[in-house]
C-alpha positions in Angstrom: 186.7 -106.2 54.6 187.7 -102.7 53.6 185.2 -99.8 53.3 185.6 -99.8 49.5 184.8 -103.5 49.4 181.7 -103.0 51.5 180.6 -100.1 49.2 181.2 -102.2 46.1 179.3 -105.2 47.4 176.3 -103.0 48.6 174.7 -102.7 45.2 174.9 -106.5 44.7 173.4 -107.1 48.1 170.7 -104.4 47.4 169.8 -106.0 44.0 169.7 -109.5 45.6 167.6 -108.1 48.4 165.1 -106.6 45.9 164.9 -109.9 44.0 164.2 -111.7 47.2 161.6 -109.1 48.2 160.0 -109.3 44.8 159.8 -113.1 45.1 157.9 -112.7 48.3 155.8 -109.6 47.4 154.3 -109.4 43.9 153.6 -105.6 44.4 157.4 -105.1 44.5 157.7 -106.9 41.2 155.1 -104.5 39.7 157.0 -101.5 41.1 160.2 -102.9 39.6 158.4 -103.3 36.2 157.2 -99.7 36.3 160.8 -98.5 37.0 162.0 -100.7 34.1 159.4 -99.2 31.8 160.3 -95.7 32.9 164.0 -96.4 32.3 163.4 -97.7 28.8 161.1 -94.8 28.1 163.8 -92.3 29.1 166.2 -93.9 26.5 163.5 -93.9 23.9 162.8 -90.2 24.6 166.5 -89.3 24.1 166.6 -91.5 21.0 163.5 -89.9 19.4 164.9 -86.4 20.2 168.2 -87.4 18.5 166.3 -88.7 15.5 164.3 -85.5 15.2 167.5 -83.5 15.3 169.2 -85.8 12.8 171.9 -86.3 15.5 173.4 -89.7 14.4 176.2 -89.5 17.0 173.8 -89.3 20.0 171.5 -91.8 18.4 174.3 -94.4 18.1 175.6 -93.6 21.6 172.1 -94.6 23.0 172.0 -98.0 21.5 173.9 -99.8 24.3 171.7 -98.1 26.9 168.6 -99.1 25.0 169.8 -102.7 24.8 170.5 -102.8 28.5 167.1 -101.2 29.4 165.3 -103.6 27.0 166.9 -106.6 28.5 165.9 -105.5 32.0 162.4 -104.8 30.8 162.2 -108.3 29.2 163.5 -110.0 32.3 160.9 -108.2 34.4 158.2 -109.1 32.0 159.1 -112.8 32.1 159.1 -112.7 35.9 155.6 -111.1 35.9 154.3 -113.6 33.4 155.6 -116.5 35.5 153.6 -115.2 38.4 150.5 -113.9 36.7 148.2 -116.0 38.9 149.6 -114.2 42.0 149.1 -110.8 40.4 145.4 -111.2 39.9 144.7 -109.9 43.4 147.2 -107.0 43.3 146.1 -103.6 44.4 144.0 -102.1 41.6 145.7 -98.7 41.9 149.1 -100.3 41.4 147.8 -102.3 38.4 146.3 -99.0 37.0 149.7 -97.3 37.4 151.4 -100.1 35.5 148.8 -99.9 32.7 149.1 -96.1 32.5 152.9 -96.4 32.4 152.7 -99.0 29.6 150.1 -96.9 27.6 152.4 -93.8 27.8 155.3 -95.9 26.7 153.4 -97.3 23.8 152.6 -93.8 22.6 156.3 -92.9 22.8 157.2 -96.1 20.9 154.9 -95.0 18.1 156.6 -91.6 17.8 160.0 -93.3 17.9 159.0 -95.7 15.1 157.7 -92.8 13.0 161.1 -91.0 13.5 163.0 -94.1 12.6 160.9 -94.6 9.4 161.4 -90.9 8.5 165.2 -91.3 9.0 165.1 -94.5 6.8 163.2 -92.6 4.1 165.7 -89.8 4.3 168.6 -92.1 3.9 167.0 -93.9 1.0 166.4 -90.5 -0.8 170.0 -89.5 -0.1 171.2 -92.8 -1.6 169.0 -92.4 -4.6 170.2 -88.8 -5.1 173.8 -89.9 -5.0 173.2 -92.7 -7.5 171.3 -90.4 -9.8 174.1 -87.8 -9.7 176.7 -90.4 -10.4 174.6 -91.8 -13.3 174.2 -88.3 -14.8 177.9 -87.5 -14.4 178.8 -90.7 -16.3 176.2 -90.0 -19.0 177.7 -86.5 -19.5 181.1 -88.0 -20.1 181.8 -89.8 -23.3 183.2 -93.0 -21.9 185.0 -95.2 -24.4 183.8 -98.8 -24.9 184.9 -101.6 -27.1 182.6 -103.1 -29.7 182.2 -106.8 -30.6 185.0 -106.6 -33.1 187.4 -105.4 -30.3 187.7 -101.9 -31.8 187.0 -98.8 -29.8 183.4 -97.7 -30.3 183.4 -94.0 -29.7 179.7 -93.6 -30.6 178.4 -95.6 -27.6 178.6 -94.6 -24.0 180.0 -97.1 -21.6 177.5 -98.6 -19.2 178.4 -98.1 -15.5 176.9 -100.0 -12.7 175.6 -97.7 -9.9 173.9 -100.3 -7.7 173.0 -103.9 -7.3 170.2 -103.8 -9.9 170.8 -100.5 -11.7 173.2 -99.5 -14.4 174.0 -96.1 -15.8 
């Protein structure tokens, strides 16, 4: 086996070793969960910052990382739930560290949710402004429409649809 092959297989062996150790020692599983929460928290911090700066490019670039981190978090959570009886006797300091990490993460998630809601409201206002401007522009123009007799009716303005349930 070449040196490169050994280096490439090392992370796989390390990950497998950690899974084996976590299967034996529930404290390792808790440590892995804390690391997973911290990783997800880091992505949320970057995302919240991007939202606060209205940086759509950065926000969109973080979505794959967020998905990966969320899947890892979910996998760790399922492993912990499957072994919850073994975790009752875990070191109280470790349990407190996990709870503190989760509490900090929950606060950040609240800030992230607020930033997402703010961005959604901004996008809705922008859409409404664009529709309103289009509606006003069409009302200023004297669009030609045809009456019931098929003749041009120059006295009426043509109705223009500007949305799914709105017409101008």
